[in-house]
C-alpha positions in Angstrom: -11.1 -11.9 5.3 -7.3 -11.2 4.3 -7.4 -11.6 0.5 -4.2 -11.9 -1.5 -3.5 -11.2 -5.4 -1.1 -11.8 -7.7 -0.7 -13.0 -11.1 -0.1 -17.1 -12.4 3.3 -18.1 -12.1 5.2 -20.9 -13.4 7.0 -23.3 -10.8 7.3 -20.1 -8.3 9.1 -19.0 -5.7 8.8 -19.7 -2.1 7.3 -16.1 -1.0 4.7 -17.0 -3.6 3.2 -19.3 -1.9 3.9 -17.9 1.6 1.9 -15.1 1.2 -1.0 -17.5 -0.3 -0.7 -19.4 3.0 -1.3 -16.4 5.1 -4.1 -15.2 3.4 -7.9 -16.8 3.5 -8.4 -16.3 -0.3 -6.3 -15.9 -2.8 -6.9 -14.1 -6.4 -5.2 -15.1 -9.3 -4.6 -12.2 -11.6 -5.0 -14.3 -14.9 -6.7 -11.4 -16.9 -4.1 -9.0 -17.0 -1.4 -8.2 -19.9 1.0 -10.7 -20.5 4.7 -9.2 -19.5 7.5 -10.7 -21.2 10.5 -11.9 -19.1 8.2 -12.4 -16.1 7.7 -15.1 -13.9 4.5 -16.4 -15.4 6.3 -18.2 -17.8 9.8 -19.1 -16.1 11.6 -19.8 -13.2 15.0 -20.6 -11.3 16.1 -24.5 -10.7 19.4 -25.3 -8.7 22.0 -26.7 -10.7 25.7 -28.0 -9.7 26.7 -25.0 -11.1 24.3 -22.2 -9.4 21.2 -22.0 -11.3 19.3 -22.2 -14.3 16.1 -21.0 -15.6 12.9 -22.8 -16.9 11.0 -21.4 -19.6 8.0 -22.0 -20.9 8.0 -20.7 -24.7 5.0 -18.9 -25.1 3.3 -17.2 -28.6 3.4 -13.6 -28.7 5.0 -12.3 -31.6 3.2 -9.6 -33.2 0.6 -9.7 -30.9 2.4 -8.8 -27.3 0.7 -5.9 -25.8 -2.9 -7.3 -26.7 -2.5 -10.8 -25.1 -4.2 -11.2 -21.7 -2.5 -14.0 -19.4 -5.5 -16.7 -20.2 -5.1 -16.1 -23.7 -1.7 -16.9 -23.8 -1.0 -20.1 -26.0 2.3 -22.5 -25.9 4.7 -22.9 -28.4 4.1 -26.4 -29.4 7.1 -26.8 -31.6 9.5 -26.1 -29.0 10.7 -29.2 -27.4 10.5 -27.5 -23.8 8.8 -30.5 -22.0 11.3 -32.9 -21.9 13.9 -30.5 -21.5 12.1 -29.3 -18.1 11.8 -32.5 -17.0 15.4 -33.6 -17.7 16.6 -30.5 -16.2 14.6 -31.3 -12.8 15.9 -35.0 -12.9 19.2 -34.6 -13.7 19.6 -31.9 -11.2 17.3 -33.2 -8.3 17.4 -37.2 -8.6 19.2 -37.9 -5.4 17.3 -35.2 -3.4 15.8 -36.8 -0.2 12.2 -36.4 -1.6 12.7 -36.2 -5.5 10.7 -39.8 -6.1 7.8 -38.9 -3.6 6.8 -36.1 -6.6 9.0 -36.9 -9.7 6.1 -39.5 -10.7 3.5 -36.5 -10.7 6.0 -34.0 -13.0 6.6 -37.2 -15.6 2.7 -37.2 -15.8 2.6 -33.4 -16.1 5.1 -32.6 -18.5 3.7 -35.5 -20.6 0.0 -33.7 -21.3 -0.5 -31.8 -24.2 -0.7 -28.3 -23.1 -1.9 -25.6 -25.4 -2.4 -22.8 -23.3 -0.6 -21.3 -20.5 -3.1 -20.5 -18.1 -4.6 -23.8 -17.4 -1.2 -25.3 -17.2 -0.3 -23.3 -14.5 -3.4 -23.7 -13.0 -2.7 -27.7 -12.4 0.6 -27.5 -11.9 -0.1 -24.5 -8.8 -3.2 -26.9 -7.3 -0.4 -29.4 -7.0 2.2 -27.3 -5.1 -0.1 -25.9 -3.1 -1.4 -29.2 -2.1 1.8 -30.8 -1.8 2.8 -28.0 0.8 -0.3 -28.5 2.6 -1.6 -24.9 1.7 -5.4 -24.5 1.5 -6.1 -21.1 1.1 -9.2 -20.9 -1.4 -8.3 -19.2 -5.2 -10.2 -17.5 -7.5 -9.5 -16.2 -11.0 -9.6 -12.5 -11.5 -11.2 -13.2 -15.1 -14.2 -15.0 -13.3 -14.8 -11.8 -11.2 -15.6 -9.2 -14.6 -13.3 -6.4 -12.9 -13.7 -2.8 -14.8 -10.6 -1.1 -13.3 -7.2 -1.0 -14.1 -4.1 -1.0 -12.2 -4.4 0.1 -8.3 -7.8 0.8 -8.4 -7.8 -2.8 -10.1 -7.0 -4.4 -7.1 -9.1 -2.2 -4.9 -12.1 -3.3 -6.9 -11.4 -7.1 -6.7 -10.8 -6.7 -3.1 -14.4 -5.0 -2.4 -15.7 -7.9 -4.4 -15.0 -10.8 -2.3 -15.5 -8.8 0.8 -11.8 -8.3 1.8 -11.4 -6.9 5.4 -7.5 -6.9 4.9 -5.4 -6.8 1.7 -2.1 -8.6 2.0 0.5 -6.7 -1.2 3.3 -7.7 -2.1 6.3 -5.6 -1.2 6.2 -3.4 -4.3 2.6 -2.3 -3.6 4.0 0.4 -2.1 5.0 2.3 -5.3 1.3 2.2 -6.5 -1.3 1.3 -4.4 -3.5 4.3 -2.8 -3.4 3.4 0.7 -6.0 6.3 1.4 -8.5 4.4 -0.6 -7.9 1.3 0.6 -9.1 2.9 4.2 -11.8 4.6 2.9 -13.4 1.5 1.5 -12.2 0.0 5.0 -9.6 -2.5 4.0 -6.8 -2.9 6.0 -3.9 -2.7 4.2 -0.7 -4.9 4.8 2.9 -5.7 3.2 4.2 -9.1 2.7 7.9 -8.6 3.1 9.0 -12.4 2.7 12.1 -12.7 4.7 13.7 -16.1 2.6 14.9 -18.9 4.7 18.3 -21.0 4.6 17.7 -24.1 3.9 20.0 -27.8 2.8 19.9 -27.8 -0.9 21.3 -31.1 -3.2 24.2 -29.0 -4.0 27.6 -26.9 -2.0 26.5 -23.4 -0.8 22.7 -22.1 -0.6 21.2 -20.3 -3.5 18.0 -18.1 -2.7 15.2 -17.5 -4.8 14.5 -20.4 -6.5 11.3 -22.4 -7.6 9.8 -24.0 -4.4 10.1 -27.5 -6.3 13.7 -26.7 -4.7 12.6 -26.9 -1.4 9.9 -29.7 -1.9 12.7 -31.7 -3.3 14.9 -31.6 -0.4 12.5 -31.4 2.3 9.3 -32.9 1.2 6.5 -32.7 4.3 8.8 -30.2 6.5 8.7 -27.7 3.1 5.2 -25.7 4.6 7.2 -25.3 8.0 10.5 -24.1 6.5 8.8 -21.9 3.8 6.8 -20.0 6.7 9.6 -19.7 9.1 
């Protein structure tokens, strides 16, 4: 069984979904510490002038370094919801498949989200469905792991019966390949080659949120993403 593991992310990029698509089981690493300036609560979308961040404001003041991702609260005093939906509408309303997905996002942004993790879970569920990816998912918080860092990854793989672990490329910097070999788990690295595709503005900007691909290519998105 091929297993991949990654922290949840807001409107993730293409490589995030390609690794899930190449896995039999994906573990959402939701019990680890929330990191500032990560894609856990922000990502990029295409605009006429290049790209722009969409960031979900979270409450970490005075508590940063103590909060796991599944404990993070969203700052509800901010008007981020309206801004995010309007940014998508403004920049993608003329794209070929925007109308196919816009009702969902309008409903999604109308919900009263108080915590980051369930919001990310719901949005990722929809995007996986939209792409046609049926990989099973589990949360690390439900597996009660005891280890940290590289040992954590190996422990999770052992707990779920992995035969292969598909790591992100940065895993080369910290994973103990010998420990995986000893555990009988093959270690592979996911070096994603980003495809080029037509966007709604001239030129091409890589590393956008996967919604950029979906709005422009609809049901052909998975084929492009995994190409």
